[in-house]
Every structure is written in C-alpha cells, then in structure tokens.
PAZARO-825456 format. One record per residue: residue number from 1; residue in three letters; x, y, z of N, C-alpha, C in turn. Coordinates in nm, 2 decimals, decimal comma, always signed. Example, Ala and Ser with C-alpha at 12.3 -4.5 7.8 and 13.67 -1.06 7.14 Angstrom:
// PAZARO-825456
<1 "Ala" <+1,32 -0,57 +0,78> <+1,23 -0,45 +0,78> <+1,32 -0,33 +0,78>>;
<2 "Ser" <+1,28 -0,22 +0,71> <+1,37 -0,11 +0,71> <+1,29 +0,00 +0,79>>;
This chain:
// PAZARO-825456
<1 "Met" <-0,87 +0,46 -1,82> <-0,76 +0,39 -1,88> <-0,73 +0,38 -2,02>>;
<2 "Asp" <-0,65 +0,38 -2,07> <-0,60 +0,38 -2,21> <-0,59 +0,20 -2,22>>;
<3 "Pro" <-0,66 +0,16 -2,30> <-0,66 +0,01 -2,33> <-0,52 -0,05 -2,42>>;
<4 "Glu" <-0,45 +0,06 -2,47> <-0,34 +0,01 -2,53> <-0,21 +0,07 -2,45>>;
<5 "Ala" <-0,22 +0,12 -2,35> <-0,10 +0,18 -2,28> <-0,06 +0,07 -2,17>>;
<6 "Pro" <+0,04 +0,07 -2,12> <+0,12 +0,03 -1,99> <+0,02 +0,07 -1,86>>;
<7 "Leu" <+0,01 -0,02 -1,76> <-0,09 +0,00 -1,66> <+0,03 -0,01 -1,54>>;
<8 "Val" <+0,00 +0,04 -1,44> <+0,08 +0,05 -1,30> <-0,04 +0,05 -1,19>>;
<9 "Ile" <-0,04 -0,08 -1,10> <-0,16 -0,07 -0,99> <-0,08 -0,05 -0,87>>;
<10 "Val" <-0,13 +0,04 -0,81> <-0,03 +0,08 -0,66> <-0,10 +0,08 -0,52>>;
<11 "Asp" <-0,04 +0,00 -0,45> <-0,11 +0,00 -0,31> <-0,08 +0,14 -0,25>>;
<12 "Val" <-0,17 +0,14 -0,13> <-0,14 +0,30 -0,04> <-0,07 +0,26 +0,07>>;
<13 "Asp" <-0,10 +0,20 +0,17> <-0,07 +0,19 +0,31> <+0,10 +0,11 +0,30>>;
<14 "Glu" <+0,16 +0,18 +0,37> <+0,34 +0,14 +0,35> <+0,38 +0,14 +0,19>>;
<15 "Val" <+0,31 +0,23 +0,14> <+0,37 +0,20 +0,00> <+0,36 +0,34 -0,08>>;
<16 "Leu" <+0,25 +0,43 -0,08> <+0,24 +0,55 -0,12> <+0,25 +0,64 +0,02>>;
<17 "Gly" <+0,19 +0,57 +0,14> <+0,19 +0,67 +0,25> <+0,22 +0,58 +0,37>>;
<18 "Leu" <+0,30 +0,65 +0,48> <+0,35 +0,60 +0,60> <+0,23 +0,57 +0,69>>;
<19 "Phe" <+0,16 +0,46 +0,69> <+0,05 +0,43 +0,74> <+0,09 +0,38 +0,89>>;
<20 "Met" <+0,16 +0,35 +0,95> <+0,20 +0,30 +1,06> <+0,26 +0,42 +1,15>>;
<21 "Arg" <+0,32 +0,51 +1,09> <+0,34 +0,65 +1,16> <+0,22 +0,73 +1,19>>;
<22 "Gly" <+0,13 +0,71 +1,10> <+0,01 +0,80 +1,10> <-0,07 +0,73 +1,24>>;
<23 "Phe" <-0,09 +0,60 +1,23> <-0,15 +0,51 +1,32> <-0,10 +0,55 +1,44>>;
<24 "Glu" <+0,03 +0,51 +1,45> <+0,08 +0,56 +1,59> <+0,07 +0,68 +1,64>>;
<25 "Thr" <+0,07 +0,79 +1,58> <+0,01 +0,93 +1,63> <-0,13 +0,90 +1,68>>;
<26 "Phe" <-0,22 +0,85 +1,58> <-0,34 +0,85 +1,64> <-0,36 +0,78 +1,76>>;
<27 "Ile" <-0,31 +0,68 +1,77> <-0,34 +0,56 +1,89> <-0,29 +0,64 +2,02>>;
<28 "Ala" <-0,16 +0,72 +1,99> <-0,12 +0,78 +2,12> <-0,19 +0,90 +2,16>>;
<29 "Arg" <-0,30 +0,94 +2,12> <-0,41 +1,03 +2,14> <-0,50 +0,97 +2,23>>;
<30 "His" <-0,48 +0,84 +2,22> <-0,59 +0,73 +2,28> <-0,52 +0,68 +2,41>>;
<31 "Gly" <-0,40 +0,72 +2,42> <-0,36 +0,66 +2,53> <-0,27 +0,54 +2,50>>;
<32 "Tyr" <-0,23 +0,50 +2,37> <-0,18 +0,36 +2,36> <-0,03 +0,41 +2,29>>;
<33 "Glu" <+0,06 +0,30 +2,26> <+0,17 +0,36 +2,23> <+0,22 +0,20 +2,12>>;
<34 "Met" <+0,30 +0,23 +2,02> <+0,33 +0,13 +1,90> <+0,48 +0,10 +1,95>>;
<35 "Arg" <+0,46 -0,07 +1,95> <+0,60 -0,12 +1,96> <+0,65 -0,21 +1,86>>;
<36 "Ile" <+0,71 -0,18 +1,74> <+0,70 -0,26 +1,62> <+0,81 -0,34 +1,63>>;
<37 "Thr" <+0,81 -0,49 +1,66> <+0,90 -0,57 +1,68> <+0,85 -0,72 +1,60>>;
<38 "Arg" <+0,75 -0,69 +1,51> <+0,73 -0,76 +1,41> <+0,61 -0,70 +1,30>>;
<39 "Phe" <+0,63 -0,78 +1,20> <+0,53 -0,74 +1,07> <+0,39 -0,74 +1,10>>;
<40 "Ala" <+0,32 -0,67 +1,21> <+0,20 -0,69 +1,23> <+0,16 -0,59 +1,28>>;
<41 "Leu" <+0,01 -0,54 +1,29> <-0,06 -0,44 +1,31> <-0,12 -0,41 +1,43>>;
<42 "Phe" <-0,19 -0,52 +1,47> <-0,26 -0,50 +1,61> <-0,18 -0,57 +1,73>>;
<43 "Gln" <-0,09 -0,65 +1,67> <+0,03 -0,70 +1,77> <+0,12 -0,61 +1,83>>;
<44 "Ser" <+0,12 -0,46 +1,75> <+0,22 -0,38 +1,79> <+0,17 -0,30 +1,89>>;
<45 "Ile" <+0,02 -0,29 +1,94> <-0,05 -0,16 +2,00> <-0,03 -0,24 +2,13>>;
<46 "Phe" <+0,01 -0,15 +2,23> <+0,05 -0,18 +2,37> <-0,01 -0,06 +2,47>>;
<47 "Glu" <-0,07 -0,09 +2,58> <-0,09 +0,01 +2,68> <+0,05 +0,04 +2,73>>;
<48 "Pro" <+0,09 +0,17 +2,78> <+0,20 +0,20 +2,85> <+0,22 +0,11 +2,94>>;
<49 "Gly" <+0,36 +0,05 +2,95> <+0,38 -0,03 +3,09> <+0,34 -0,18 +3,08>>;
<50 "Ser" <+0,24 -0,22 +2,98> <+0,19 -0,33 +2,95> <+0,31 -0,43 +2,89>>;
<51 "Asp" <+0,31 -0,56 +2,90> <+0,40 -0,66 +2,81> <+0,30 -0,72 +2,75>>;
<52 "Gln" <+0,17 -0,72 +2,74> <+0,09 -0,79 +2,64> <+0,03 -0,67 +2,56>>;
<53 "His" <+0,02 -0,71 +2,42> <-0,02 -0,64 +2,33> <-0,17 -0,61 +2,35>>;
<54 "Leu" <-0,23 -0,51 +2,31> <-0,37 -0,47 +2,31> <-0,47 -0,59 +2,25>>;
<55 "Asp" <-0,57 -0,62 +2,32> <-0,63 -0,71 +2,27> <-0,70 -0,68 +2,10>>;
<56 "Ile" <-0,70 -0,76 +2,03> <-0,73 -0,75 +1,88> <-0,87 -0,68 +1,87>>;
<57 "Ala" <-0,95 -0,71 +1,93> <-1,10 -0,65 +1,89> <-1,09 -0,48 +1,93>>;
<58 "Arg" <-1,01 -0,48 +2,06> <-0,98 -0,32 +2,07> <-0,90 -0,23 +1,96>>;
<59 "Gly" <-0,83 -0,31 +1,91> <-0,74 -0,26 +1,82> <-0,80 -0,25 +1,69>>;
<60 "Arg" <-0,90 -0,35 +1,67> <-0,97 -0,30 +1,55> <-1,07 -0,18 +1,55>>;
<61 "Val" <-1,13 -0,16 +1,65> <-1,20 -0,04 +1,69> <-1,12 +0,09 +1,67>>;
<62 "Leu" <-0,99 +0,10 +1,73> <-0,89 +0,18 +1,70> <-0,86 +0,23 +1,53>>;
<63 "Phe" <-0,85 +0,08 +1,50> <-0,83 +0,09 +1,30> <-0,94 +0,14 +1,26>>;
<64 "Glu" <-1,07 +0,11 +1,28> <-1,20 +0,16 +1,21> <-1,19 +0,32 +1,25>>;
<65 "Ala" <-1,18 +0,36 +1,35> <-1,20 +0,51 +1,40> <-1,08 +0,59 +1,32>>;
<66 "Tyr" <-0,98 +0,53 +1,29> <-0,85 +0,61 +1,24> <-0,88 +0,63 +1,07>>;
<67 "Phe" <-0,96 +0,51 +1,03> <-0,99 +0,52 +0,86> <-1,10 +0,63 +0,85>>;
<68 "Ala" <-1,19 +0,64 +0,97> <-1,29 +0,74 +0,96> <-1,27 +0,88 +0,94>>;
<69 "Gly" <-1,12 +0,91 +0,95> <-1,13 +1,03 +0,94> <-0,95 +1,08 +0,95>>;
<70 "Asp" <-0,89 +1,04 +1,04> <-0,73 +1,06 +1,07> <-0,64 +1,01 +0,95>>;
<71 "Val" <-0,69 +0,92 +0,87> <-0,62 +0,85 +0,78> <-0,57 +0,94 +0,68>>;
<72 "Glu" <-0,65 +1,05 +0,66> <-0,64 +1,16 +0,55> <-0,53 +1,23 +0,59>>;
<73 "His" <-0,45 +1,24 +0,70> <-0,35 +1,33 +0,73> <-0,23 +1,23 +0,73>>;
<74 "Met" <-0,23 +1,12 +0,69> <-0,12 +1,03 +0,70> <+0,00 +1,12 +0,60>>;
<75 "Glu" <+0,12 +1,09 +0,63> <+0,26 +1,13 +0,57> <+0,28 +1,05 +0,45>>;
<76 "Leu" <+0,31 +1,14 +0,32> <+0,33 +1,06 +0,22> <+0,48 +1,01 +0,22>>;
<77 "Thr" <+0,49 +0,91 +0,13> <+0,62 +0,83 +0,13> <+0,73 +0,92 +0,05>>;
<78 "Pro" <+0,82 +0,95 +0,09> <+0,92 +1,02 +0,02> <+0,96 +0,95 -0,11>>;
<79 "Gly" <+0,94 +1,05 -0,21> <+0,96 +0,97 -0,35> <+0,85 +0,92 -0,46>>;
<80 "Ala" <+0,74 +0,91 -0,35> <+0,63 +0,83 -0,41> <+0,54 +0,91 -0,52>>;
<81 "Ala" <+0,52 +1,06 -0,49> <+0,43 +1,13 -0,59> <+0,52 +1,14 -0,70>>;
<82 "Ala" <+0,66 +1,17 -0,70> <+0,75 +1,18 -0,79> <+0,72 +1,05 -0,91>>;
<83 "Ala" <+0,75 +0,94 -0,83> <+0,73 +0,80 -0,93> <+0,61 +0,79 -0,99>>;
<84 "Leu" <+0,50 +0,82 -0,92> <+0,37 +0,81 -1,01> <+0,34 +0,90 -1,12>>;
<85 "Glu" <+0,43 +1,04 -1,09> <+0,41 +1,11 -1,20> <+0,50 +1,08 -1,32>>;
<86 "Ala" <+0,60 +1,01 -1,29> <+0,64 +0,93 -1,41> <+0,60 +0,82 -1,48>>;
<87 "Phe" <+0,54 +0,75 -1,39> <+0,45 +0,64 -1,43> <+0,35 +0,71 -1,55>>;
<88 "Ala" <+0,27 +0,82 -1,48> <+0,15 +0,86 -1,56> <+0,19 +0,91 -1,71>>;
<89 "Leu" <+0,32 +0,94 -1,74> <+0,37 +1,02 -1,87> <+0,36 +0,89 -1,96>>;
<90 "Glu" <+0,38 +0,73 -1,90> <+0,39 +0,63 -2,01> <+0,28 +0,52 -1,99>>;
<91 "Ala" <+0,21 +0,54 -1,87> <+0,10 +0,43 -1,85> <-0,02 +0,49 -1,77>>;
<92 "Ser" <-0,11 +0,40 -1,77> <-0,23 +0,45 -1,68> <-0,20 +0,40 -1,53>>;
<93 "Val" <-0,25 +0,45 -1,43> <-0,22 +0,44 -1,30> <-0,35 +0,43 -1,21>>;
<94 "Val" <-0,35 +0,32 -1,14> <-0,47 +0,27 -1,06> <-0,42 +0,26 -0,92>>;
<95 "Ile" <-0,49 +0,32 -0,83> <-0,45 +0,31 -0,68> <-0,54 +0,19 -0,64>>;
<96 "Leu" <-0,50 +0,09 -0,58> <-0,59 -0,03 -0,51> <-0,54 -0,04 -0,38>>;
<97 "Thr" <-0,65 -0,04 -0,28> <-0,60 -0,02 -0,16> <-0,72 -0,09 -0,10>>;
<98 "Asn" <-0,66 -0,19 +0,03> <-0,76 -0,25 +0,13> <-0,80 -0,14 +0,24>>;
<99 "Ala" <-0,94 -0,11 +0,24> <-0,99 -0,01 +0,34> <-1,12 -0,04 +0,37>>;
<100 "Pro" <-1,14 -0,01 +0,51> <-1,32 -0,03 +0,54> <-1,37 +0,07 +0,44>>;
<101 "Pro" <-1,51 +0,08 +0,45> <-1,62 +0,18 +0,35> <-1,60 +0,30 +0,41>>;
<102 "Gln" <-1,60 +0,32 +0,53> <-1,60 +0,46 +0,55> <-1,43 +0,53 +0,54>>;
<103 "Gly" <-1,35 +0,45 +0,49> <-1,21 +0,50 +0,44> <-1,18 +0,57 +0,28>>;
<104 "Arg" <-1,31 +0,53 +0,22> <-1,29 +0,59 +0,09> <-1,29 +0,73 +0,09>>;
<105 "Asp" <-1,37 +0,82 +0,14> <-1,37 +0,97 +0,12> <-1,23 +1,04 +0,20>>;
<106 "Pro" <-1,21 +0,98 +0,31> <-1,08 +1,01 +0,36> <-0,94 +0,99 +0,24>>;
<107 "Arg" <-0,97 +0,88 +0,22> <-0,84 +0,82 +0,14> <-0,85 +0,90 -0,01>>;
<108 "Thr" <-0,98 +0,94 -0,06> <-0,99 +1,02 -0,19> <-0,93 +1,15 -0,15>>;
<109 "Arg" <-0,96 +1,22 -0,04> <-0,92 +1,33 -0,04> <-0,75 +1,35 +0,00>>;
<110 "Trp" <-0,71 +1,24 +0,08> <-0,56 +1,23 +0,08> <-0,50 +1,22 -0,04>>;
<111 "Leu" <-0,52 +1,14 -0,14> <-0,47 +1,12 -0,27> <-0,48 +1,24 -0,34>>;
<112 "Ile" <-0,60 +1,34 -0,36> <-0,57 +1,45 -0,41> <-0,49 +1,56 -0,35>>;
<113 "Arg" <-0,51 +1,55 -0,20> <-0,41 +1,65 -0,14> <-0,27 +1,64 -0,18>>;
<114 "Asn" <-0,24 +1,52 -0,21> <-0,10 +1,50 -0,21> <-0,06 +1,48 -0,37>>;
<115 "Gly" <-0,14 +1,51 -0,47> <-0,11 +1,51 -0,60> <-0,12 +1,38 -0,69>>;
<116 "Leu" <-0,22 +1,30 -0,59> <-0,23 +1,16 -0,68> <-0,37 +1,12 -0,68>>;
<117 "Asp" <-0,41 +1,22 -0,78> <-0,57 +1,21 -0,82> <-0,58 +1,12 -0,96>>;
<118 "Phe" <-0,58 +0,98 -0,92> <-0,57 +0,85 -1,01> <-0,70 +0,77 -0,97>>;
<119 "Pro" <-0,74 +0,71 -1,04> <-0,84 +0,59 -1,02> <-0,84 +0,53 -0,90>>;
<120 "Leu" <-0,90 +0,53 -0,81> <-0,89 +0,45 -0,67> <-1,00 +0,36 -0,66>>;
<121 "Val" <-0,97 +0,19 -0,65> <-1,04 +0,09 -0,64> <-1,03 +0,05 -0,48>>;
<122 "Ile" <-1,12 +0,03 -0,39> <-1,13 -0,03 -0,26> <-1,13 -0,17 -0,29>>;
<123 "Asn" <-1,06 -0,24 -0,22> <-1,06 -0,39 -0,21> <-1,07 -0,44 -0,08>>;
<124 "Ser" <-1,11 -0,58 -0,07> <-1,11 -0,64 +0,07> <-1,04 -0,79 +0,07>>;
<125 "Gly" <-0,94 -0,80 +0,12> <-0,87 -0,94 +0,11> <-0,80 -0,93 +0,00>>;
<126 "Pro" <-0,73 -1,05 -0,05> <-0,62 -1,08 -0,14> <-0,66 -1,00 -0,24>>;
<127 "Lys" <-0,55 -0,97 -0,30> <-0,59 -0,86 -0,43> <-0,57 -0,92 -0,57>>;
<128 "Gly" <-0,54 -1,04 -0,57> <-0,53 -1,13 -0,73> <-0,67 -1,12 -0,81>>;
<129 "Ala" <-0,77 -1,11 -0,78> <-0,89 -1,11 -0,82> <-0,90 -0,96 -0,89>>;
<130 "Ser" <-0,87 -0,85 -0,80> <-0,91 -0,74 -0,85> <-0,79 -0,70 -0,95>>;
<131 "Val" <-0,66 -0,71 -0,92> <-0,57 -0,67 -1,02> <-0,57 -0,75 -1,14>>;
<132 "Ala" <-0,65 -0,88 -1,15> <-0,65 -0,95 -1,28> <-0,76 -0,88 -1,36>>;
<133 "Ala" <-0,88 -0,83 -1,29> <-0,97 -0,76 -1,35> <-0,94 -0,64 -1,42>>;
<134 "Ile" <-0,85 -0,55 -1,34> <-0,79 -0,43 -1,37> <-0,73 -0,47 -1,49>>;
<135 "Ala" <-0,61 -0,54 -1,50> <-0,53 -0,57 -1,59> <-0,60 -0,62 -1,71>>;
<136 "Ala" <-0,71 -0,67 -1,71> <-0,77 -0,72 -1,80> <-0,83 -0,61 -1,91>>;
<137 "Lys" <-0,83 -0,49 -1,84> <-0,89 -0,38 -1,94> <-0,77 -0,32 -2,02>>;
<138 "Thr" <-0,63 -0,37 -2,03> <-0,54 -0,34 -2,14> <-0,48 -0,40 -2,19>>;
<139 "Arg" <-0,44 -0,40 -2,30> <-0,33 -0,48 -2,37> <-0,18 -0,47 -2,34>>;
<140 "Gly" <-0,14 -0,35 -2,27> <-0,01 -0,31 -2,25> <+0,02 -0,41 -2,10>>;
<141 "Pro" <+0,17 -0,41 -2,10> <+0,21 -0,45 -2,00> <+0,18 -0,40 -1,85>>;
<142 "Val" <+0,19 -0,47 -1,74> <+0,13 -0,44 -1,62> <+0,20 -0,44 -1,51>>;
<143 "Ala" <+0,23 -0,35 -1,43> <+0,31 -0,37 -1,30> <+0,21 -0,34 -1,19>>;
<144 "Phe" <+0,26 -0,42 -1,05> <+0,16 -0,42 -0,94> <+0,28 -0,38 -0,82>>;
<145 "Ile" <+0,23 -0,30 -0,74> <+0,31 -0,25 -0,62> <+0,25 -0,28 -0,47>>;
<146 "Asp" <+0,31 -0,35 -0,40> <+0,25 -0,38 -0,27> <+0,37 -0,41 -0,18>>;
<147 "Asp" <+0,29 -0,39 -0,04> <+0,40 -0,43 +0,07> <+0,38 -0,58 +0,12>>;
<148 "Leu" <+0,27 -0,63 +0,10> <+0,23 -0,76 +0,16> <+0,25 -0,88 +0,07>>;
<149 "Met" <+0,30 -0,98 +0,13> <+0,33 -1,10 +0,04> <+0,22 -1,17 +0,01>>;
<150 "Pro" <+0,10 -1,16 +0,11> <-0,02 -1,24 +0,05> <-0,08 -1,18 -0,06>>;
<151 "Asn" <-0,07 -1,04 -0,05> <-0,13 -0,96 -0,18> <-0,05 -1,00 -0,32>>;
<152 "Leu" <+0,09 -1,01 -0,31> <+0,20 -1,03 -0,40> <+0,17 -1,18 -0,46>>;
<153 "Glu" <+0,16 -1,25 -0,37> <+0,16 -1,41 -0,40> <+0,00 -1,43 -0,48>>;
<154 "Ser" <-0,10 -1,33 -0,43> <-0,21 -1,37 -0,46> <-0,25 -1,32 -0,63>>;
<155 "Val" <-0,17 -1,22 -0,66> <-0,16 -1,17 -0,78> <-0,07 -1,28 -0,87>>;
<156 "Ala" <+0,03 -1,32 -0,84> <+0,09 -1,42 -0,90> <+0,02 -1,53 -0,94>>;
<157 "Glu" <-0,06 -1,57 -0,86> <-0,17 -1,68 -0,90> <-0,25 -1,66 -0,99>>;
<158 "Ala" <-0,33 -1,52 -0,97> <-0,45 -1,49 -1,04> <-0,42 -1,43 -1,16>>;
<159 "Ala" <-0,29 -1,35 -1,16> <-0,26 -1,27 -1,29> <-0,09 -1,27 -1,31>>;
<160 "Pro" <-0,04 -1,40 -1,36> <+0,09 -1,45 -1,33> <+0,16 -1,33 -1,45>>;
<161 "His" <+0,10 -1,26 -1,56> <+0,16 -1,19 -1,66> <+0,21 -1,04 -1,57>>;
<162 "Val" <+0,14 -1,05 -1,48> <+0,18 -0,88 -1,40> <+0,31 -0,91 -1,35>>;
<163 "Ser" <+0,37 -0,80 -1,35> <+0,51 -0,79 -1,30> <+0,48 -0,73 -1,15>>;
<164 "Arg" <+0,53 -0,79 -1,04> <+0,50 -0,76 -0,90> <+0,65 -0,72 -0,86>>;
<165 "Phe" <+0,61 -0,60 -0,77> <+0,73 -0,56 -0,68> <+0,67 -0,52 -0,54>>;
<166 "Gln" <+0,78 -0,53 -0,42> <+0,74 -0,50 -0,32> <+0,82 -0,39 -0,27>>;
<167 "Leu" <+0,76 -0,33 -0,18> <+0,78 -0,19 -0,11> <+0,76 -0,18 +0,04>>;
<168 "Val" <+0,85 -0,16 +0,12> <+0,78 -0,12 +0,25> <+0,83 -0,02 +0,31>>;
<169 "Ala" <+0,74 +0,08 +0,33> <+0,78 +0,22 +0,33> <+0,86 +0,26 +0,46>>;
<170 "Asp" <+0,80 +0,19 +0,58> <+0,85 +0,25 +0,70> <+0,98 +0,15 +0,76>>;
<171 "Glu" <+1,09 +0,23 +0,77> <+1,20 +0,15 +0,78> <+1,20 +0,07 +0,93>>;
<172 "Arg" <+1,12 +0,08 +1,03> <+1,09 +0,01 +1,11> <+1,04 -0,14 +1,10>>;
<173 "Leu" <+0,95 -0,14 +0,97> <+0,89 -0,26 +0,95> <+0,99 -0,34 +0,85>>;
<174 "Arg" <+1,07 -0,28 +0,78> <+1,15 -0,34 +0,69> <+1,21 -0,47 +0,74>>;
<175 "Pro" <+1,29 -0,50 +0,85> <+1,36 -0,62 +0,88> <+1,26 -0,73 +0,94>>;
<176 "His" <+1,14 -0,69 +0,93> <+1,01 -0,79 +0,99> <+0,94 -0,84 +0,88>>;
<177 "Ala" <+0,95 -0,76 +0,77> <+0,87 -0,79 +0,67> <+0,92 -0,93 +0,59>>;
<178 "His" <+0,79 -1,03 +0,55> <+0,82 -1,13 +0,48> <+0,86 -1,12 +0,31>>;
<179 "Ser" <+0,94 -1,13 +0,27> <+0,99 -1,11 +0,13> <+1,02 -1,23 +0,05>>;
<180 "Ala" <+1,00 -1,23 -0,08> <+1,03 -1,35 -0,18> <+1,10 -1,26 -0,28>>;
<181 "Pro" <+1,23 -1,20 -0,29> <+1,28 -1,14 -0,41> <+1,29 -1,20 -0,54>>;
<182 "Glu" <+1,31 -1,32 -0,52> <+1,34 -1,41 -0,63> <+1,19 -1,39 -0,72>>;
<183 "Arg" <+1,06 -1,40 -0,65> <+0,94 -1,40 -0,72> <+0,90 -1,26 -0,73>>;
<184 "His" <+0,90 -1,17 -0,62> <+0,85 -1,03 -0,62> <+0,98 -0,94 -0,61>>;
<185 "Pro" <+1,04 -0,89 -0,65> <+1,16 -0,80 -0,66> <+1,11 -0,69 -0,57>>;
<186 "Arg" <+1,22 -0,68 -0,42> <+1,17 -0,58 -0,33> <+1,26 -0,46 -0,35>>;
<187 "Tyr" <+1,21 -0,32 -0,35> <+1,29 -0,21 -0,35> <+1,24 -0,13 -0,23>>;
<188 "Asp" <+1,31 -0,07 -0,13> <+1,26 +0,00 +0,00> <+1,29 +0,15 -0,05>>;
<189 "Asp" <+1,33 +0,19 -0,17> <+1,35 +0,33 -0,20> <+1,28 +0,35 -0,30>>;
<190 "Trp" <+1,20 +0,45 -0,33> <+1,12 +0,46 -0,44> <+1,20 +0,51 -0,59>>;
<191 "Ala" <+1,31 +0,57 -0,56> <+1,38 +0,59 -0,70> <+1,43 +0,47 -0,74>>;
<192 "Asp" <+1,48 +0,39 -0,67> <+1,51 +0,24 -0,74> <+1,38 +0,17 -0,77>>;
<193 "Leu" <+1,27 +0,20 -0,72> <+1,14 +0,13 -0,77> <+1,12 +0,19 -0,88>>;
<194 "Gln" <+1,11 +0,31 -0,90> <+1,05 +0,38 -0,98> <+1,14 +0,32 -1,15>>;
<195 "Ala" <+1,25 +0,31 -1,12> <+1,34 +0,27 -1,23> <+1,29 +0,13 -1,29>>;
<196 "Ala" <+1,29 +0,04 -1,16> <+1,25 -0,11 -1,21> <+1,11 -0,10 -1,28>>;
<197 "Val" <+1,02 -0,04 -1,24> <+0,88 -0,05 -1,27> <+0,86 +0,02 -1,44>>;
<198 "Leu" <+0,93 +0,13 -1,45> <+0,96 +0,18 -1,58> <+1,03 +0,07 -1,67>>;
<199 "Glu" <+1,12 +0,00 -1,63> <+1,18 -0,10 -1,73> <+1,10 -0,21 -1,76>>;
<200 "Ala" <+1,00 -0,25 -1,66> <+0,91 -0,34 -1,66> <+0,81 -0,32 -1,78>>;
<201 "Ile" <+0,74 -0,19 -1,75> <+0,63 -0,15 -1,83> <+0,68 -0,10 -1,99>>;
<202 "Arg" <+0,78 -0,07 -2,02> <+0,85 -0,05 -2,15> <+0,90 -0,17 -2,21>>;
<203 "Arg" <+0,89 -0,28 -2,15> <+0,91 -0,41 -2,24> <+0,81 -0,45 -2,35>>;
C-alpha cells in the first residue's frame, strides 16, 4: 500500500463475485435447491418438495464444504474487474472478505484467475475494526464497498471518515437487501459504482 495514495477496500461475495449463484450450483449437486425469498443464505436452502428450509446446521456444513474448494469457480460479477483496474490506477486496492480459514487458498486462486491479484485480508464478523486498521495505513481518502448493512454500519462506527458504498450483485437478492442509501449510497451496477467511488477518492 502507498501511504500517500487513496485506498479502496472491497468485499468479495455478492460484490466481486456471484456467490449465491455458485453456492446454488454446488448445493444442487447435493440434492438441494435455492429459493430466494429473503436476504438470507441458510434460510434459502430447501430439499425439493419441502416447505421448510434446511436445518441451519446442515446448511453450514454445505457452506464449509463449498468454501473448501468449489468457491474458486464462482462467477465474476460483470464490470467488477474493470472497476478495480480503474481504481488501481489511482489508489491502493485491498480485498477484505469474511471467509472460513479453508477458504483462503481457493479464494486467492479465484482472485488471481480473474485478474484481481490484490492484497487479501480474511475477516470474521463485522468489518469495522479491520477497515479502520487498514485505513490507518494511508493518509489518502478511503472507500469501502460491501453488500451487507451490518458491515457498512460497523465501518460507519469504527471509521466514520471512510466513504461507504453498497452493491448487491445478484439481482434476485436486490429486492430483499436492507439498505440505507442516505448513509451508504447503493449502486447495483459496477459502472455507476465505479464512477461514484472514483469521485469519492479524488476529493
């Protein structure tokens, strides 16, 4: 990181990559299906013909297995790579993702394969403290991009000087996503988000 340059901190799942689509393909091979009627992961997994979502504990087993290898085959969100390339011309870029420990290597391979070979930080829980620590390494303006309101709110509390942006990549999730655009501007198209982030880090 350049301590004098702007900084862009970016989430992975449902921001850079279409996580739900990849996970949906994975669970289908195990006999389950995804029904997206809310902004939730485990409550969207069903056995065919069942009206009750899969037990959360069984869903977590599938989640851990997905991150052990299949996650590296996730589809890249359209426009994400071009946006990060544009950011990198003017700023340092750091990838900040919540993932289990076994997901680091597959996630690293996924980033490299998709031309996103930027520093990767694995986080657990709300991201405010991590964003504050990373942002402290530069004197330039900082922007943070995530899909989840708890992470955006956590950053607002821990690092209020950081410009926050929300993006929800999967169009099926968008109607169900919690948002507060007056606090964290939301852009569900990378071209629009790219322009907004560049404006923020050029101040």
